[in-house]
N, C-alpha and C positions, 0 to 999 in steps of 0.2 A: 886858205881853204875856201873852196867854193861849194855851197849847199844848195840842192834843189829842194823846196818845200812844196809838197802836193797834199791835195786833200779832196774829199767828195768826188771820187772817179766815178762811183755809180754805175759800174758795168758797161761804161762808154769805151770800148777799145780803140776806135778812130781817134778820139780826142787824146787818149793816154799816149798812144803812139807819136802823135804830133808833138805833144809836150817832151817825150823823151829825145825826139829829134832835135827839137829846138834848143833844149838844155845843152846838148852835146857832152863833152867831157866834165864831169864834176867830181868832187872828192866824197860826197855822201849825198844820199837820198833820204828824206823824211817824209813819211805820209802820215798824216794826220786822221786816218780813218775813213770809213764808208767806202771801201773798194766796190762794193756792189748795192744792188736795189736800183730800180727804175730801168736801168739799161739791160741789153741783151746779151752781153757777153761777161757774166761774172767770173766763169772759170779762166778766160784768157787774161782778164784783168788781174786777178789773183796770182796768176802764173807771172806774168811780166814784172809785177812789183815784187815778187819773190826773186826773179832773175836779176833786178837792179841790186840786190842785196840791202833794201831799204830798212832803216827803222820804221817799224809799223805799229800804230795803235789801233785797236779796234774801235769801230764808230757804232752808232745805235743801229744802223742798218745791218751793219755785219753781224752785230749780236742777235738781231730780229731774225735774220736768215738761219741762224744755228739753235734757235729755240732758247737763247739766253735773255731776250727781252719780250714782253708780251706784245702781240700784234695789235692788240686793242688800242695801244698807245700811238699807233700810226693812222693816218687818214687812209680811207677805203683803197684809193689807187695805190699808195705805197705798200699797204698790207697784201693787195693782190700780187704786186711784183715780188714781194718776199716769199710769199707761198711758192709762186713759181720758181724763183731763185732756189728755194730749199729744195725743190724736186730735181733741179737740174744741176745742182752743185756735185762736183766729183769728189768721191770719198777723201782724196788727199788734200784737196783745198778745204774741205769741211774741217779735216783734223787740223789744218794750219790756223783756221780761224778759232777753232775749239783752244787751240795752244794760246793763241793771243789773247783770247778772254780770260785765261788763267793768270796772264801777266799783269802788272800794274796799270791802272788806266790812266796814270800819267807818269811821265818820265823826264828825268832831268839829264840834260846833255850840255856838257860846258855851261855857257852862260844862259842857258834856255831851259825853260819849262815847256813840255810838249803835252797838249790835251787834244780831245776831239772837240768838245764843246766849249767848257769853261774850266778855270782852275776850281772853282767852288762847286761846280756839278760837272764833271768831265765827260758825261754821256749825253745830257739833254738840254742843258741851258743855252739859249741864242743869245750871244753877245752882240745885239744889232742896234744898240743906241750908246751915246756916250755916258749915259747914267749907268748902264750896266757894266760898261767897260771901267769906268772908275771904281765901282764897287768890288770888281774882281781883283785889283791890284793887291788887297789886302790878303789874298789867298794864294800868292806865290812870293817867294823871296829873290828868285834870280833876276838879272837884269831884263831878260825878256821872256815874254810867253808867247807861244805860237799856238793858234786853235783854227778850227774849221766850222763846219756845221751849218753856218748861215747861208754858204755858197756865194758870199759877197767879199771881195777884196776890202781890207781895212786895215787902219793903224791906229792907235790911240796912245797919248801919254797918260801920265797919272791924273791930269786934270780933266781927261775925257777930250782933249783937243784932237782933232781929226788931222792925221799926218799924212794924208793921201793926197793933198791937193796938187802936188806936182808929179804923182805917180812913184814917189819914193819916199821912205821914211828915213829921218837921221838916226842913227844908230848909237848915239853918245848920250842917250837918256833911256830910263826904264820905258819899255815899249810893249804894247800888246798888240800882236799883228795876226792877220788873217790872209792866207794866199789865195782866197776864193777857191772856186770850184773847177776841177779839170772837167768832169763830165756833165755837169747840169748848172751852169752860171745863172744866177738870178739877178743880176744888176743891170739888165737891159742891154748886155753886150754877149753875143752868142759864143764868142771865142772862149777857148779853154783858157783858164787862169792859173798861174803858179807864181811862186815867189822864189827869186835867185838871190842868195845872200853871198857876199863877198866878205868874208871875215877879216882880211888884211886891210881892205879899204874901209871897213865898217860901213858897208853900203847895202841897202835893201832895193831890189828892183822887181817890181811886179811886171809880169810878162804875159801877154795875150797871144795865143796862138790859133790861127785858123785851121780847120780841120774839116773832114769831109762829113757834113752834117746830113746829107742825103743818105749816106751809108748808115749812118748811125740810127736814123729815124726808120730806114727800111728794115733794119734788124729787129727793132722794137715791134714794128707792125707784123712782121713775119712770125715773130714769137707770140703774137696774141696779147700782148701786154697793153695796158690802158693807153688809149690814143692820146690823152693829154701829155704822156711822158715823151711821146714822139713830137708832138705839135710844139710843145714849148721850147725845144732845143734850138729852133730857128730864130727865137725871140729873146732867148736869154731871160725868161722869166719862169 
């Protein structure tokens, strides 16, 4: 079974389409949340993820756009983007997100726990250090936990050891992994990031995909969204 794991699309349709094309035929899509926010194509991104038949979690930006998270919790630029997204979000996609918000904020699939942010705080905690990673192993019992939210690809074992040195993680131990961001990477690499899991081979592969950044930035500017959200796409920060 081949599983494509994506997260933090953030309304970036060119990046999402590039990832879909790169993944090719897979047996399942898992989306760890934040379909929208920052980018200028929230409706098309929700539609494409729905067309994939993906297992989907609601992220903090998804919840903010439908009034389920207080926008004061976001920085000014993010809040501006979410207010704009709320205005342009089509009713059917708003209903879809409202339905997601009513579902569990963490899911169990096979040997995996799926969350947006962390197992101990599925909506908001940033697992961005070995110490935070170690602390979170006590909050899930499955062999693997997959999460997003930080926009940085990562993998840790129970000791907090970084398993990303060679761009892949051994799948023979308890592992906490992050596919990185499709729509707004923040690790200094502008290319869209996702995780491809081969269950039979017990192999995880992080993949980076070039996409039309100029098109994505142009759409953000045309929508009148904060300039920082356009400019950062070229730098991956």
